[in-house]
MOPAC internal coordinates of N, CA, C and O (Angstrom, degrees):
PM7 1SCF
backbone

  N    0.0000 0     0.00 0     0.00 0    0    0    0
  C    1.4505 1     0.00 0     0.00 0    1    0    0
  C    1.5085 1   108.55 1     0.00 0    2    1    0
  O    1.2310 1   122.02 1   -32.97 1    3    2    1
  N    1.3480 1   113.73 1   147.03 1    3    2    1
  C    1.4283 1   119.49 1   175.83 1    5    3    2
  C    1.5556 1   109.82 1  -127.54 1    6    5    3
  O    1.2310 1   121.09 1   -53.87 1    7    6    5
  N    1.3384 1   115.53 1   126.13 1    7    6    5
  C    1.4308 1   120.81 1   177.57 1    9    7    6
  C    1.5399 1   111.38 1  -104.53 1   10    9    7
  O    1.2310 1   121.38 1   -43.73 1   11   10    9
  N    1.2992 1   114.97 1   136.27 1   11   10    9
  C    1.5050 1   121.21 1  -178.12 1   13   11   10
  C    1.5450 1   104.69 1  -126.43 1   14   13   11
  O    1.2310 1   122.23 1   -47.69 1   15   14   13
  N    1.3104 1   113.34 1   132.31 1   15   14   13
  C    1.5150 1   120.57 1   176.72 1   17   15   14
  C    1.5300 1   106.42 1  -143.18 1   18   17   15
  O    1.2310 1   122.50 1   -45.50 1   19   18   17
  N    1.3592 1   112.81 1   134.50 1   19   18   17
  C    1.5036 1   118.51 1   172.47 1   21   19   18
  C    1.5185 1   109.29 1  -160.57 1   22   21   19
  O    1.2310 1   121.64 1   -18.78 1   23   22   21
  N    1.3763 1   114.47 1   161.22 1   23   22   21
  C    1.4483 1   122.76 1   175.37 1   25   23   22
  C    1.5194 1   107.40 1  -125.91 1   26   25   23
  O    1.2310 1   121.57 1   -43.79 1   27   26   25
  N    1.3423 1   114.60 1   136.21 1   27   26   25
  C    1.4844 1   122.28 1   178.19 1   29   27   26
  C    1.5185 1   107.77 1  -120.02 1   30   29   27
  O    1.2310 1   121.04 1   -52.31 1   31   30   29
  N    1.3095 1   115.62 1   127.69 1   31   30   29
  C    1.4576 1   119.91 1   172.17 1   33   31   30
  C    1.5512 1   109.04 1   -77.47 1   34   33   31
  O    1.2310 1   120.02 1   -52.57 1   35   34   33
  N    1.2871 1   117.57 1   127.43 1   35   34   33
  C    1.4664 1   121.51 1  -178.30 1   37   35   34
  C    1.5006 1   112.38 1  -116.16 1   38   37   35
  O    1.2310 1   119.46 1   177.58 1   39   38   37
  N    1.3681 1   118.64 1    -2.42 1   39   38   37
  C    1.4098 1   125.94 1   177.19 1   41   39   38
  C    1.4603 1   107.93 1  -169.90 1   42   41   39
  O    1.2310 1   119.26 1    -9.70 1   43   42   41
  N    1.3585 1   119.02 1   170.30 1   43   42   41
  C    1.4299 1   120.81 1  -179.18 1   45   43   42
  C    1.5220 1   115.72 1   -56.93 1   46   45   43
  O    1.2310 1   120.83 1   146.75 1   47   46   45
  N    1.3080 1   116.02 1   -33.25 1   47   46   45
  C    1.4447 1   123.45 1   179.08 1   49   47   46
  C    1.5334 1   114.60 1  -122.81 1   50   49   47
  O    1.2310 1   120.99 1  -153.82 1   51   50   49
  N    1.3158 1   115.71 1    26.18 1   51   50   49
  C    1.4696 1   120.32 1  -171.70 1   53   51   50
  C    1.5368 1   108.77 1  -140.61 1   54   53   51
  O    1.2310 1   121.44 1   -36.78 1   55   54   53
  N    1.3134 1   114.86 1   143.22 1   55   54   53
  C    1.4838 1   121.94 1   178.96 1   57   55   54
  C    1.5371 1   113.25 1  -147.59 1   58   57   55
  O    1.2310 1   121.72 1   -20.50 1   59   58   57
  N    1.3041 1   114.32 1   159.50 1   59   58   57
  C    1.4545 1   121.35 1   178.23 1   61   59   58
  C    1.5364 1   104.41 1  -118.35 1   62   61   59
  O    1.2310 1   121.11 1   -55.03 1   63   62   61
  N    1.2860 1   115.48 1   124.97 1   63   62   61
  C    1.5249 1   120.78 1  -179.32 1   65   63   62
  C    1.5292 1   107.33 1  -111.79 1   66   65   63
  O    1.2310 1   120.99 1   -49.67 1   67   66   65
  N    1.3556 1   115.70 1   130.33 1   67   66   65
  C    1.4524 1   122.33 1  -173.13 1   69   67   66
  C    1.5152 1   109.33 1  -128.99 1   70   69   67
  O    1.2310 1   121.86 1   -42.46 1   71   70   69
  N    1.3475 1   114.05 1   137.54 1   71   70   69
  C    1.5177 1   119.40 1   173.89 1   73   71   70
  C    1.5658 1   106.32 1  -151.00 1   74   73   71
  O    1.2310 1   121.43 1   -47.63 1   75   74   73
  N    1.3186 1   114.88 1   132.37 1   75   74   73
  C    1.4410 1   116.37 1   173.86 1   77   75   74
  C    1.5328 1   107.39 1  -151.65 1   78   77   75
  O    1.2310 1   122.27 1   -21.79 1   79   78   77
  N    1.3511 1   113.26 1   158.21 1   79   78   77
  C    1.4896 1   122.13 1   175.67 1   81   79   78
  C    1.5095 1   106.21 1  -122.26 1   82   81   79
  O    1.2310 1   122.36 1   -48.71 1   83   82   81
  N    1.2945 1   113.09 1   131.29 1   83   82   81
  C    1.4828 1   120.83 1  -178.74 1   85   83   82
  C    1.5637 1   108.30 1  -120.71 1   86   85   83
  O    1.2310 1   120.75 1   -42.16 1   87   86   85
  N    1.3018 1   116.17 1   137.84 1   87   86   85
  C    1.4850 1   123.45 1   175.51 1   89   87   86
  C    1.4841 1   108.63 1  -134.62 1   90   89   87
  O    1.2310 1   121.18 1   -57.17 1   91   90   89
  N    1.3253 1   115.36 1   122.83 1   91   90   89
  C    1.4953 1   123.99 1   178.09 1   93   91   90
  C    1.5702 1   109.43 1    50.19 1   94   93   91
  O    1.2310 1   122.43 1  -134.19 1   95   94   93
  N    1.3628 1   112.95 1    45.81 1   95   94   93
  C    1.4992 1   119.18 1   174.38 1   97   95   94
  C    1.4622 1   115.49 1    79.78 1   98   97   95
  O    1.2310 1   119.53 1  -177.05 1   99   98   97
  N    1.2832 1   118.51 1     2.95 1   99   98   97
  C    1.4509 1   122.34 1  -177.14 1  101   99   98
  C    1.5596 1   111.68 1  -119.90 1  102  101   99
  O    1.2310 1   120.96 1   -48.86 1  103  102  101
  N    1.2781 1   115.77 1   131.14 1  103  102  101
  C    1.4946 1   118.99 1   176.48 1  105  103  102
  C    1.5187 1   106.73 1   -69.67 1  106  105  103
  O    1.2310 1   122.16 1   -52.30 1  107  106  105
  N    1.3641 1   113.48 1   127.70 1  107  106  105
  C    1.4976 1   117.46 1   176.17 1  109  107  106
  C    1.5336 1   112.38 1  -109.48 1  110  109  107
  O    1.2310 1   121.02 1   166.83 1  111  110  109
  N    1.3728 1   115.66 1   -13.17 1  111  110  109
  C    1.4365 1   119.31 1   178.97 1  113  111  110
  C    1.5497 1   107.39 1  -158.92 1  114  113  111
  O    1.2310 1   119.80 1   -40.57 1  115  114  113
  N    1.3157 1   117.98 1   139.43 1  115  114  113
  C    1.4632 1   119.81 1   170.28 1  117  115  114
  C    1.5559 1   111.55 1  -148.20 1  118  117  115
  O    1.2310 1   121.41 1   -24.37 1  119  118  117
  N    1.3106 1   114.90 1   155.63 1  119  118  117
  C    1.4355 1   125.03 1   174.34 1  121  119  118
  C    1.5031 1   107.73 1  -148.36 1  122  121  119
  O    1.2310 1   119.16 1   -66.14 1  123  122  121
  N    1.2877 1   119.20 1   113.86 1  123  122  121
  C    1.4245 1   121.58 1   175.75 1  125  123  122
  C    1.5213 1   108.03 1  -131.52 1  126  125  123
  O    1.2310 1   120.95 1   -33.59 1  127  126  125
  N    1.3448 1   115.78 1   146.41 1  127  126  125
  C    1.4561 1   117.91 1  -177.60 1  129  127  126
  C    1.4948 1   112.38 1  -154.04 1  130  129  127
  O    1.2310 1   122.38 1   -27.07 1  131  130  129
  N    1.3800 1   113.05 1   152.93 1  131  130  129
  C    1.4503 1   119.03 1   173.92 1  133  131  130
  C    1.5353 1   105.03 1  -102.99 1  134  133  131
  O    1.2310 1   121.45 1   -46.91 1  135  134  133
  N    1.3769 1   114.84 1   133.09 1  135  134  133
  C    1.4462 1   122.18 1  -179.55 1  137  135  134
  C    1.5062 1   109.00 1  -125.09 1  138  137  135
  O    1.2310 1   121.32 1   -32.47 1  139  138  137
  N    1.3328 1   115.08 1   147.53 1  139  138  137
  C    1.4569 1   121.49 1   173.50 1  141  139  138
  C    1.4930 1   111.57 1  -126.79 1  142  141  139
  O    1.2310 1   120.17 1   -33.54 1  143  142  141
  N    1.3068 1   117.29 1   146.46 1  143  142  141
  C    1.5170 1   120.94 1  -179.83 1  145  143  142
  C    1.5466 1   108.65 1   -95.08 1  146  145  143
  O    1.2310 1   122.24 1   -52.45 1  147  146  145
  N    1.2963 1   113.31 1   127.55 1  147  146  145
  C    1.4945 1   120.58 1   176.76 1  149  147  146
  C    1.5104 1   104.79 1  -131.19 1  150  149  147
  O    1.2310 1   120.53 1   -55.60 1  151  150  149
  N    1.3465 1   116.59 1   124.40 1  151  150  149
  C    1.5009 1   120.88 1   176.70 1  153  151  150
  C    1.5109 1   108.73 1    54.64 1  154  153  151
  O    1.2310 1   118.72 1  -131.08 1  155  154  153
  N    1.3133 1   120.05 1    48.92 1  155  154  153
  C    1.4560 1   126.50 1   178.56 1  157  155  154
  C    1.5230 1   115.34 1    59.37 1  158  157  155
  O    1.2310 1   120.06 1  -160.27 1  159  158  157
  N    1.3263 1   117.50 1    19.73 1  159  158  157
  C    1.5233 1   118.45 1   176.98 1  161  159  158
  C    1.5132 1   105.90 1  -128.55 1  162  161  159
  O    1.2310 1   121.84 1   -41.83 1  163  162  161
  N    1.3521 1   114.09 1   138.17 1  163  162  161
  C    1.4603 1   123.38 1   176.39 1  165  163  162
  C    1.5122 1   111.22 1   -77.97 1  166  165  163
  O    1.2310 1   120.28 1   -51.44 1  167  166  165
  N    1.3364 1   117.06 1   128.56 1  167  166  165
  C    1.4165 1   122.66 1   176.96 1  169  167  166
  C    1.5434 1   110.25 1  -117.20 1  170  169  167
  O    1.2310 1   121.64 1   -50.03 1  171  170  169
  N    1.3121 1   114.47 1   129.97 1  171  170  169
  C    1.5120 1   117.49 1   171.72 1  173  171  170
  C    1.4877 1   108.78 1   -74.57 1  174  173  171
  O    1.2310 1   120.81 1   -53.39 1  175  174  173
  N    1.3478 1   116.05 1   126.61 1  175  174  173
  C    1.4744 1   122.61 1  -177.07 1  177  175  174
  C    1.5295 1   109.60 1   -99.12 1  178  177  175
  O    1.2310 1   121.61 1   130.40 1  179  178  177
  N    1.3559 1   114.52 1   -49.60 1  179  178  177
  C    1.4375 1   120.10 1   178.37 1  181  179  178
  C    1.5536 1   109.38 1  -146.18 1  182  181  179
  O    1.2310 1   121.20 1   -43.57 1  183  182  181
  N    1.3274 1   115.32 1   136.43 1  183  182  181
  C    1.4821 1   120.69 1  -178.49 1  185  183  182
  C    1.5471 1   111.31 1  -129.74 1  186  185  183
  O    1.2310 1   120.33 1   -42.48 1  187  186  185
  N    1.2348 1   116.98 1   137.52 1  187  186  185
  C    1.4503 1   120.74 1   170.13 1  189  187  186
  C    1.5510 1   106.07 1  -113.30 1  190  189  187
  O    1.2310 1   120.18 1   -46.01 1  191  190  189
  N    1.3155 1   117.27 1   133.99 1  191  190  189
  C    1.4563 1   118.67 1   177.82 1  193  191  190
  C    1.4816 1   112.24 1  -157.48 1  194  193  191
  O    1.2310 1   120.10 1    -0.14 1  195  194  193
  N    1.3196 1   117.42 1   179.86 1  195  194  193
  C    1.4241 1   123.24 1  -177.98 1  197  195  194
  C    1.5488 1   111.33 1  -118.44 1  198  197  195
  O    1.2310 1   121.52 1  -163.80 1  199  198  197
  N    1.3421 1   114.70 1    16.20 1  199  198  197
  C    1.4632 1   120.45 1   175.41 1  201  199  198
  C    1.5352 1   107.87 1   -58.76 1  202  201  199
  O    1.2310 1   119.49 1   -23.99 1  203  202  201
  N    1.2854 1   118.57 1   156.01 1  203  202  201
  C    1.4606 1   124.56 1   177.93 1  205  203  202
  C    1.5274 1   111.89 1    70.80 1  206  205  203
  O    1.2310 1   120.74 1  -169.77 1  207  206  205
  N    1.3753 1   116.19 1    10.23 1  207  206  205
  C    1.4901 1   119.10 1   174.70 1  209  207  206
  C    1.5023 1   117.98 1    86.07 1  210  209  207
  O    1.2310 1   120.42 1  -175.61 1  211  210  209
  N    1.3143 1   116.80 1     4.39 1  211  210  209
  C    1.4529 1   119.96 1   179.18 1  213  211  210
  C    1.5987 1   110.75 1  -148.58 1  214  213  211
  O    1.2310 1   122.10 1   -25.26 1  215  214  213
  N    1.2778 1   113.59 1   154.74 1  215  214  213
  C    1.4712 1   118.66 1  -178.44 1  217  215  214
  C    1.5962 1   106.61 1   -80.15 1  218  217  215
  O    1.2310 1   121.94 1   -48.12 1  219  218  217
  N    1.3272 1   113.90 1   131.88 1  219  218  217
  C    1.4685 1   119.67 1  -177.25 1  221  219  218
  C    1.5240 1   110.77 1  -154.88 1  222  221  219
  O    1.2310 1   121.23 1   -15.27 1  223  222  221
  N    1.3221 1   115.26 1   164.73 1  223  222  221
  C    1.4690 1   123.06 1   174.09 1  225  223  222
  C    1.5233 1   107.97 1  -113.37 1  226  225  223
  O    1.2310 1   121.45 1   -44.59 1  227  226  225
  N    1.3305 1   114.82 1   135.41 1  227  226  225
  C    1.4875 1   125.01 1   173.01 1  229  227  226
  C    1.4799 1   105.95 1  -107.03 1  230  229  227
  O    1.2310 1   118.07 1   -66.42 1  231  230  229
  N    1.3053 1   121.28 1   113.58 1  231  230  229
  C    1.4136 1   125.14 1   177.56 1  233  231  230
  C    1.5585 1   110.30 1  -107.64 1  234  233  231
  O    1.2310 1   122.44 1   -67.42 1  235  234  233
  N    1.3177 1   112.92 1   112.58 1  235  234  233
  C    1.4993 1   119.78 1  -174.82 1  237  235  234
  C    1.5114 1   112.81 1   -92.55 1  238  237  235
  O    1.2310 1   120.29 1   -17.19 1  239  238  237
  N    1.3282 1   117.05 1   162.81 1  239  238  237
  C    1.4435 1   121.06 1   165.82 1  241  239  238
  C    1.4782 1   108.59 1  -131.58 1  242  241  239
  O    1.2310 1   120.97 1   -13.73 1  243  242  241
  N    1.3438 1   115.75 1   166.27 1  243  242  241
  C    1.4584 1   122.98 1  -171.98 1  245  243  242
  C    1.5568 1   112.63 1   -57.98 1  246  245  243
  O    1.2310 1   120.80 1   157.21 1  247  246  245
  N    1.3329 1   116.08 1   -22.79 1  247  246  245
  C    1.5084 1   119.91 1  -177.52 1  249  247  246
  C    1.5199 1   112.74 1   -90.25 1  250  249  247
  O    1.2310 1   120.31 1  -176.58 1  251  250  249
  N    1.3711 1   117.01 1     3.42 1  251  250  249
  C    1.4571 1   120.70 1   176.47 1  253  251  250
  C    1.5047 1   116.36 1    96.21 1  254  253  251
  O    1.2310 1   120.93 1   179.82 1  255  254  253
  N    1.3436 1   115.84 1    -0.18 1  255  254  253
  C    1.4618 1   118.66 1   177.78 1  257  255  254
  C    1.4790 1   110.11 1   -71.18 1  258  257  255
  O    1.2310 1   119.41 1   -36.59 1  259  258  257
  N    1.3567 1   118.73 1   143.41 1  259  258  257
  C    1.4507 1   122.99 1   175.66 1  261  259  258
  C    1.5563 1   109.03 1  -128.08 1  262  261  259
  O    1.2310 1   121.42 1   -54.37 1  263  262  261
  N    1.3242 1   114.89 1   125.63 1  263  262  261
  C    1.4445 1   120.78 1   173.95 1  265  263  262
  C    1.5095 1   107.84 1  -105.32 1  266  265  263
  O    1.2310 1   120.61 1   -57.31 1  267  266  265
  N    1.3669 1   116.43 1   122.69 1  267  266  265
  C    1.4535 1   123.64 1  -177.56 1  269  267  266
  C    1.4979 1   109.12 1  -102.51 1  270  269  267
  O    1.2310 1   120.82 1   -54.71 1  271  270  269
  N    1.3789 1   116.05 1   125.29 1  271  270  269
  C    1.4880 1   120.96 1   179.98 1  273  271  270
  C    1.5186 1   106.84 1  -125.71 1  274  273  271
  O    1.2310 1   119.75 1   -57.36 1  275  274  273
  N    1.3303 1   118.09 1   122.64 1  275  274  273
  C    1.4691 1   120.03 1   175.75 1  277  275  274
  C    1.5259 1   111.06 1   -68.76 1  278  277  275
  O    1.2310 1   120.90 1   -33.94 1  279  278  277
  N    1.3292 1   115.89 1   146.06 1  279  278  277
  C    1.4779 1   121.60 1   170.93 1  281  279  278
  C    1.5282 1   107.34 1   -92.95 1  282  281  279
  O    1.2310 1   121.61 1   -40.42 1  283  282  281
  N    1.3028 1   114.52 1   139.58 1  283  282  281
  C    1.4881 1   116.80 1  -176.58 1  285  283  282
  C    1.5023 1   110.88 1   -92.91 1  286  285  283
  O    1.2310 1   119.84 1  -168.44 1  287  286  285
  N    1.3706 1   117.90 1    11.56 1  287  286  285
  C    1.4693 1   120.90 1   171.63 1  289  287  286
  C    1.5273 1   105.77 1   -83.30 1  290  289  287
  O    1.2310 1   120.36 1   -69.25 1  291  290  289
  N    1.3145 1   116.91 1   110.75 1  291  290  289
  C    1.4969 1   121.27 1   175.93 1  293  291  290
  C    1.4885 1   110.58 1   -71.45 1  294  293  291
  O    1.2310 1   118.51 1   153.47 1  295  294  293
  N    1.2836 1   120.44 1   -26.53 1  295  294  293
  C    1.4520 1   124.69 1   179.55 1  297  295  294
  C    1.4920 1   109.28 1   -85.71 1  298  297  295
  O    1.2310 1   119.24 1   -59.06 1  299  298  297
  N    1.3338 1   119.06 1   120.94 1  299  298  297
  C    1.4103 1   122.01 1  -176.78 1  301  299  298
  C    1.5171 1   111.76 1   -66.99 1  302  301  299
  O    1.2310 1   118.72 1   151.09 1  303  302  301
  N    1.3322 1   120.04 1   -28.91 1  303  302  301
  C    1.4889 1   122.35 1   176.86 1  305  303  302
  C    1.5273 1   106.86 1   -59.44 1  306  305  303
  O    1.2310 1   120.15 1   129.41 1  307  306  305
  N    1.3653 1   117.32 1   -50.59 1  307  306  305
  C    1.4328 1   122.02 1  -177.41 1  309  307  306
  C    1.5375 1   110.71 1   -64.95 1  310  309  307
  O    1.2310 1   120.17 1   139.99 1  311  310  309
  N    1.3617 1   117.28 1   -40.01 1  311  310  309
  C    1.4787 1   120.57 1  -179.23 1  313  311  310
  C    1.5377 1   109.34 1   -64.47 1  314  313  311
  O    1.2310 1   119.80 1   138.45 1  315  314  313
  N    1.2834 1   117.98 1   -41.55 1  315  314  313
  C    1.4517 1   121.86 1  -177.55 1  317  315  314
  C    1.5538 1   109.95 1   -64.17 1  318  317  315
  O    1.2310 1   121.90 1   135.00 1  319  318  317
  N    1.3576 1   113.96 1   -45.00 1  319  318  317
  C    1.4651 1   119.22 1   176.01 1  321  319  318
  C    1.5570 1   111.07 1   -57.00 1  322  321  319
  O    1.2310 1   121.23 1   131.55 1  323  322  321
  N    1.2972 1   115.25 1   -48.45 1  323  322  321
  C    1.4707 1   119.14 1   179.94 1  325  323  322
  C    1.5321 1   111.22 1   -59.53 1  326  325  323
  O    1.2310 1   121.11 1   133.84 1  327  326  325
  N    1.3544 1   115.48 1   -46.16 1  327  326  325
  C    1.4687 1   121.06 1  -178.67 1  329  327  326
  C    1.4957 1   112.65 1   -62.02 1  330  329  327
  O    1.2310 1   120.41 1   135.63 1  331  330  329
  N    1.3730 1   116.82 1   -44.37 1  331  330  329
  C    1.4603 1   120.30 1   179.74 1  333  331  330
  C    1.5298 1   110.04 1   -62.23 1  334  333  331
  O    1.2310 1   118.80 1   135.73 1  335  334  333
  N    1.3081 1   119.90 1   -44.27 1  335  334  333
  C    1.4271 1   122.64 1   178.78 1  337  335  334
  C    1.5185 1   113.68 1   -62.65 1  338  337  335
  O    1.2310 1   121.68 1   140.81 1  339  338  337
  N    1.3665 1   114.39 1   -39.19 1  339  338  337
  C    1.4832 1   119.17 1  -179.87 1  341  339  338
  C    1.4997 1   108.70 1   -63.94 1  342  341  339
  O    1.2310 1   119.24 1   129.97 1  343  342  341
  N    1.3002 1   119.06 1   -50.03 1  343  342  341
  C    1.4652 1   123.69 1  -173.45 1  345  343  342
  C    1.5453 1   109.75 1   -63.76 1  346  345  343
  O    1.2310 1   121.16 1   132.68 1  347  346  345
  N    1.3349 1   115.39 1   -47.32 1  347  346  345
  C    1.4453 1   119.65 1  -176.64 1  349  347  346
  C    1.5324 1   111.05 1   -68.14 1  350  349  347
  O    1.2310 1   118.67 1   151.02 1  351  350  349
  N    1.2809 1   120.14 1   -28.98 1  351  350  349
  C    1.4704 1   123.99 1  -177.67 1  353  351  350
  C    1.5327 1   109.47 1   -87.11 1  354  353  351
  O    1.2310 1   118.96 1   142.56 1  355  354  353
  N    1.3469 1   119.60 1   -37.44 1  355  354  353
  C    1.4503 1   122.44 1  -167.67 1  357  355  354
  C    1.5263 1   116.95 1  -114.99 1  358  357  355
  O    1.2310 1   120.14 1  -166.72 1  359  358  357
  N    1.3286 1   117.33 1    13.28 1  359  358  357
  C    1.4276 1   119.22 1  -175.66 1  361  359  358
  C    1.5240 1   111.85 1   -59.87 1  362  361  359
  O    1.2310 1   118.36 1   146.42 1  363  362  361
  N    1.3437 1   120.73 1   -33.58 1  363  362  361
  C    1.4477 1   120.42 1   179.43 1  365  363  362
  C    1.5429 1   112.78 1   -66.53 1  366  365  363
  O    1.2310 1   121.24 1   140.90 1  367  366  365
  N    1.3281 1   115.24 1   -39.10 1  367  366  365
  C    1.4740 1   122.65 1   174.64 1  369  367  366
  C    1.5176 1   108.51 1   -57.80 1  370  369  367
  O    1.2310 1   120.73 1   126.35 1  371  370  369
  N    1.3693 1   116.21 1   -53.65 1  371  370  369
  C    1.4301 1   121.62 1  -177.95 1  373  371  370
  C    1.5899 1   111.46 1   -58.09 1  374  373  371
  O    1.2310 1   120.61 1   142.45 1  375  374  373
  N    1.2990 1   116.43 1   -37.55 1  375  374  373
  C    1.4782 1   120.35 1   178.40 1  377  375  374
  C    1.5006 1   110.92 1   -63.04 1  378  377  375
  O    1.2310 1   120.34 1   132.95 1  379  378  377
  N    1.3217 1   116.96 1   -47.05 1  379  378  377
  C    1.4835 1   122.00 1  -179.43 1  381  379  378
  C    1.5356 1   108.18 1   -62.52 1  382  381  379
  O    1.2310 1   120.05 1   135.02 1  383  382  381
  N    1.3630 1   117.51 1   -44.98 1  383  382  381
  C    1.4152 1   118.57 1  -178.15 1  385  383  382
  C    1.5481 1   112.32 1   -65.38 1  386  385  383
  O    1.2310 1   121.25 1   142.48 1  387  386  385
  N    1.3066 1   115.22 1   -37.52 1  387  386  385
  C    1.4950 1   120.35 1   179.46 1  389  387  386
  C    1.5591 1   111.91 1   -62.45 1  390  389  387
  O    1.2310 1   121.35 1   137.43 1  391  390  389
  N    1.3277 1   115.02 1   -42.57 1  391  390  389
  C    1.4238 1   120.26 1  -175.22 1  393  391  390
  C    1.5637 1   110.90 1   -78.26 1  394  393  391
  O    1.2310 1   120.77 1   163.75 1  395  394  393
  N    1.3138 1   116.13 1   -16.25 1  395  394  393
  C    1.4725 1   119.30 1   177.98 1  397  395  394
  C    1.4383 1   117.51 1    83.26 1  398  397  395
  O    1.2310 1   120.10 1   180.00 1  399  398  397

């Protein structure tokens, strides 16, 4: 098994956090999220992961509400690629939505 973890700054107060585990060329677990800093504290805005045994998106708001949406990609490799592209493309939209 190979575990990969990294954080990329995408703005002065924004970052992308990535973690996945791969075995024999297949993703068996991942968790990636977009975070923004408000008042010197990091807040998770949107997270894609495979917790609970299925790939899904957790979309948060500033009041603590979490909307869970399953991904219909049964293959975790495809789900991870989709999630990475979504976060890197739409993080500014998610930030505006989070802040209200």
